[in-house]
C-alpha positions, -999 to +999 in steps of 0.1 A: -532-199-596-536-232-576-569-252-576-577-238-536-574-204-552-596-209-583-622-229-557-624-201-536-630-176-561-655-198-575-675-198-541-666-163-531-703-148-539-715-172-509-696-157-481-688-123-497-703-091-510-686-056-519-697-021-517-677+010-514-672+027-484-658+061-476-629+063-450-613+093-435-579+087-419-562+113-398-526+109-386-513+135-369-476+134-352-487+159-320-453+161-303-464+157-271-495+180-278-525+181-250-562+188-260-561+221-242-536+228-268-561+233-292-573+266-283-556+302-291-556+304-327-585+299-349-566+272-367-554+253-335-596+253-322-608+242-357-583+217-362-603+184-355-635+203-370-617+213-403-603+175-407-635+159-400-653+185-425-631+176-451-651+148-459-688+143-465-696+122-436-676+091-442-683+057-431-653+053-413-630+073-397-594+065-380-576+090-362-540+080-353-517+099-328-483+097-327-461+112-300-491+113-277-467+115-248-433+134-246-414+107-255-384+122-241-400+121-206-385+085-196-406+091-162-438+094-184-429+068-209-419+044-181-452+048-167-469+040-198-449+010-204-459-005-171-494+004-173-495-017-201-498+010-230-533-005-241-540-043-238-571-043-254-595-047-221-618-021-221-640+002-202-674+012-217-679+047-212-713+064-207-730+074-237-736+038-247-741+042-286-760+076-290-755+113-296-726+113-321-696+098-301-711+066-293-699+046-262-661+056-260-642+025-256-612+038-239-585+011-225-585+012-187-548+012-182-539+042-203-528+075-190-549+103-188-533+122-216-546+093-238-580+098-221-583+134-228-572+131-266-603+100-268-625+123-249-616+152-273-617+135-305-652+121-291-666+156-288-651+168-320-673+140-338-703+151-321-701+186-329-689+181-365-708+153-381-745+159-387-769+149-359-789+126-380-755+107-387-741+098-354-710+079-350-699+052-324-667+046-312-659+008-322-619+001-316-590+021-297-555+010-291-526+026-274-488+020-272-463+040-259-468+072-276-494+059-303-532+062-300-555+050-331-592+052-328-620+039-353-655+055-356-680+043-378-714+055-389-742+045-363-758+029-396-726+010-406-723-004-368-746-036-375-722-046-406-693-046-379-683-076-366-652-086-348-633-053-353-597-052-338-566-034-341-536-052-344-501-042-332-468-058-329-447-039-300-411-036-315-382-016-294-389+000-259-414-018-244 
């Protein structure tokens, strides 16, 4: 270890503190399923609730959806590319940080499919989590066929600063 690293470690208590957090990560290759497809059977209807109930009110929840659009549909994929697929510019939704889902931040230039899934996840958070422990969405990001959403307990929101999702676009678009 070099002297700079040793000095950084020596000074670490001045600028950093550590504590345990619980995190729930959901990753789903949805094969272009729409939110309205989560009906019909109990397994489909309860999917998001069951995932959220699998952990006891985690501090951070991340949803990662792959193939949110039909990647075989050139028209839809091209529309997503032309619209930018999520540039990080956000539009605050009505809700403003309360009531289980918080202010839903969805990039302005995403297709309806991304917005419908964001609303479905927000509603699932509101219904599945204890009312005394609301969550707020702190970041969303979309790329062609991919969608990520990060939510934190409202009580942890004050500890979140400069939240960003980093992406590196590769391949088509």
